[in-house]
C-alpha positions as a printed Julia matrix, in Angstrom:
68×3 Matrix{Float64}:
 -6.16   -9.3   -16.65
 -6.3    -5.54  -16.19
 -8.41   -5.91  -13.02
 -5.81   -8.15  -11.38
 -3.17   -5.42  -11.63
 -5.52   -2.55  -10.88
 -4.54    0.01   -8.28
 -7.69   -0.48   -6.22
 -7.22   -4.25   -5.96
 -3.57   -4.04   -4.93
 -4.27   -1.37   -2.3
 -7.32   -3.26   -1.06
 -5.36   -6.48   -0.61
 -2.62   -4.59    1.19
 -5.14   -2.91    3.51
 -6.85   -6.21    4.35
 -3.56   -7.99    5.04
 -2.38   -5.1     7.21
 -5.64   -5.12    9.17
 -5.44   -8.88    9.74
 -1.82   -8.56   10.87
 -2.74   -5.69   13.22
 -5.65   -7.69   14.64
 -3.46  -10.67   15.47
 -0.73   -8.48   16.95
 -3.32   -6.89   19.27
 -5.06  -10.21   20.03
 -1.86  -12.04   20.94
 -0.33   -9.04   22.72
  3.06   -9.28   21.05
  3.96   -5.59   21.38
  3.57   -3.07   24.18
  1.1    -0.25   23.49
  3.6     2.46   22.58
  5.36    0.2    20.07
  2.02   -0.95   18.75
  0.97    2.62   17.98
  4.3     3.22   16.23
  3.82    0.06   14.18
  0.31    1.17   13.16
  1.68    4.59   12.18
  4.33    2.92   10.02
  1.67    0.75    8.35
 -0.45    3.81    7.57
  2.53    5.72    6.17
  3.53    2.76    4.01
 -0.04    2.39    2.76
 -0.18    6.11    1.86
  3.22    5.83    0.17
  1.97    2.89   -1.87
 -1.19    4.85   -2.72
  0.86    7.8    -3.98
  3.21    5.59   -5.97
  0.38    3.84   -7.76
 -1.48    7.01   -8.73
 -1.61    7.44  -12.49
  0.37   10.35  -13.88
 -1.54   13.4   -15.08
  1.18   14.33  -17.56
  0.84   13.41  -21.16
  3.24   10.67  -21.93
  5.23   11.54  -24.96
  8.06    9.36  -25.97
 10.47    9.52  -28.81
 10.44    6.7   -31.27
 13.51    5.76  -33.15
 13.34    4.59  -36.72
 16.28    2.31  -37.35
């Protein structure tokens, strides 16, 4: 179950889906070139943002426990 939620798998699936979407947008010719480049730039930025959000923290996680 840990592999299904792993960072590499989630980012890999997102990259493949983005590449397939980009391929079909280019193949069909939905967008003009300047908008297409902007859309690709947004996809790359979103992928990098997702990569940074899923990075494990280097800090030691210390939490307080409450004894009730």
